[in-house]
C-alpha positions in Angstrom: 10.1 -15.0 75.4 6.7 -16.2 74.6 5.0 -17.4 71.0 1.8 -17.6 70.7 -1.0 -20.1 68.2 -3.9 -19.1 66.9 -6.9 -21.4 65.6 -10.5 -20.8 63.8 -12.6 -23.3 64.9 -15.2 -22.6 62.8 -15.2 -20.9 58.5 -16.5 -17.7 57.7 -16.7 -15.4 54.9 -13.0 -15.0 55.9 -11.6 -17.5 57.0 -11.5 -21.2 57.2 -10.4 -23.6 60.2 -7.6 -23.9 61.0 -3.7 -22.5 61.8 -4.7 -18.4 61.8 -1.3 -16.9 63.1 1.6 -17.0 65.2 3.0 -14.6 67.3 6.8 -15.0 68.6 8.1 -12.5 71.6 11.7 -11.5 72.2 12.8 -9.4 74.4 13.7 -7.6 77.7 11.8 -6.3 80.2 12.2 -4.0 83.3 9.7 -4.5 86.3 8.6 -2.0 88.8 6.3 -2.1 91.1 3.1 0.2 89.7 4.5 -0.5 85.7 7.0 -2.9 84.1 8.4 -1.8 80.3 8.6 -4.8 77.6 10.7 -4.2 74.7 12.5 -6.4 71.9 11.4 -7.8 68.3 8.1 -9.1 67.4 7.3 -11.6 64.0 3.6 -12.4 63.5 3.1 -14.2 60.9 -0.7 -14.4 59.5 -2.7 -17.0 56.5 -4.7 -15.6 54.6 -6.2 -18.0 52.2 -7.5 -15.9 49.4 -4.2 -13.6 49.4 -0.5 -14.6 49.9 0.8 -15.0 54.0 2.0 -12.3 55.9 4.6 -12.2 58.1 5.1 -9.1 60.3 9.3 -7.7 62.3 8.1 -4.9 65.1 9.9 -4.1 67.2 7.5 -3.6 69.6 7.4 -1.4 73.4 4.8 -2.0 75.7 3.9 -0.4 79.0 1.8 -2.3 81.8 0.4 -0.6 84.0 -0.6 -1.9 87.2 -3.3 -0.8 89.2 -3.1 -2.4 92.3 0.9 -3.5 92.8 2.4 -5.2 95.6 -2.0 -5.8 96.8 -3.3 -9.2 96.9 -6.9 -9.0 98.8 -7.4 -11.6 102.1 -10.4 -14.0 101.2 -12.1 -14.5 103.5 -10.9 -18.3 104.8 -7.2 -16.6 105.3 -8.4 -14.4 107.4 -7.8 -16.1 111.1 -10.7 -15.5 113.3 -10.4 -13.7 116.7 -9.0 -15.4 119.6 -11.7 -15.8 122.9 -11.6 -13.3 125.4 -11.6 -14.7 128.7 
């Protein structure tokens, strides 16, 4: 579940400053090492200054491909220095 708010900071030809849209997602996810699949309900509410506001009800299916699954980049600070030879 997530909720996103969008705000305009300036005025343009199509928008006014302030609240612009809200996206609410409720769903499930299946996660494996190479890919994550998310599916569920997405509601998108869009404020339109010159037209009636718009509310979209959507079924969402997303595939997130992990380019380097399970790999973490080690920094130089985290690597141990080799022990001196005696």
